[in-house]
C-alpha positions in Angstrom: -99.3 94.7 123.1 -98.8 93.1 126.6 -98.3 89.4 126.5 -101.4 88.9 128.6 -103.6 90.3 125.8 -104.1 88.5 122.6 -106.1 89.2 119.4 -107.8 86.0 118.5 -108.1 84.7 114.9 -111.6 84.6 113.5 -111.7 80.8 114.2 -110.4 81.3 117.7 -112.9 84.1 118.3 -115.8 81.9 117.1 -114.7 79.0 119.3 -114.4 81.3 122.4 -117.9 82.7 121.7 -119.3 79.2 121.3 -117.6 77.9 124.4 -118.5 81.0 126.5 -114.8 81.6 127.2 -115.2 85.0 129.0 -111.5 85.3 129.8 -110.4 84.9 126.2 -113.1 87.2 124.9 -112.4 90.0 127.4 -108.7 89.8 126.6 -109.4 89.8 122.9 -111.5 92.9 123.0 -109.1 94.7 125.3 -106.3 93.9 122.8 -108.6 95.2 120.0 -109.2 98.4 121.9 -105.4 98.8 122.3 -105.0 98.5 118.5 -107.8 101.0 117.9 -106.9 103.5 120.6 -103.1 103.3 121.1 -101.7 105.3 124.0 -101.3 105.2 127.7 -103.5 107.9 129.2 -106.5 105.8 130.3 -106.5 102.5 132.1 -109.4 100.2 131.2 -110.0 97.6 133.8 -112.1 94.5 133.5 -111.5 92.6 136.8 -110.5 89.9 137.4 -109.4 89.3 133.8 -107.2 92.1 132.6 -106.4 95.8 132.3 -104.9 97.8 129.5 -103.7 101.4 129.0 -105.0 103.1 125.9 -105.9 106.4 124.3 -103.4 109.0 123.2 -102.2 111.5 125.7 -99.9 111.9 128.7 -98.4 108.5 129.6 -99.1 107.1 133.1 -96.3 105.2 134.7 -96.7 104.9 138.5 -99.4 104.6 141.1 -103.1 105.0 140.4 -103.7 106.3 136.9 -105.4 109.8 136.6 -108.0 108.3 134.2 -109.6 105.0 134.8 -112.5 103.1 133.3 -113.7 100.0 135.1 -116.5 97.6 134.3 -117.5 93.9 134.6 -116.8 91.4 131.9 -120.5 91.2 130.7 -120.7 94.9 130.2 -117.3 95.1 128.5 -118.3 92.4 126.0 -121.6 94.1 125.4 -119.8 97.4 124.7 -117.2 95.8 122.5 -119.7 94.0 120.4 -122.3 96.8 120.2 -125.0 95.2 122.3 -125.0 98.3 124.4 -123.7 101.8 124.0 -121.2 103.8 126.1 -124.0 106.2 127.2 -126.3 103.3 128.2 -123.5 101.6 130.2 -122.6 104.9 132.0 -126.3 105.7 132.8 -126.9 102.3 134.2 -123.8 102.5 136.5 -122.3 99.4 134.9 -119.2 101.5 133.8 -117.3 103.7 136.2 -115.2 106.3 134.4 -113.1 109.0 136.1 -110.6 111.5 134.7 -109.9 113.0 131.3 -110.2 111.1 128.0 -112.3 108.3 129.6 -115.1 108.6 127.0 -114.5 105.5 125.0 -117.5 106.0 122.6 -115.3 107.0 119.7 -113.6 103.6 119.8 -116.6 101.4 120.4 -118.0 99.0 119.3 -114.9 96.9 118.4 -116.7 94.4 116.2 -117.7 90.8 116.7 
């Protein structure tokens, strides 16, 4: 797992939620996605906080990845915790997904 991502302990997660620490929560749930969907074929971006490469398949190493998912922090946290579904987020335009293997619905929600 990249050093910039960190799974929080249950106590740290509760504190981050109570404090509204968006940065810590985004990084925690991206780290959780990396554990649940190991691989390097899809880049998931939540600017300006972090990005992670996940999902089994052909590894991407240079330039713009062929498969990209991008969303804002609020939507990412809603997806990760089950407050919205992958389909709802796509339909509303709050998630942009292009390329193969970008359907993250098998991996979501991540808990919390």
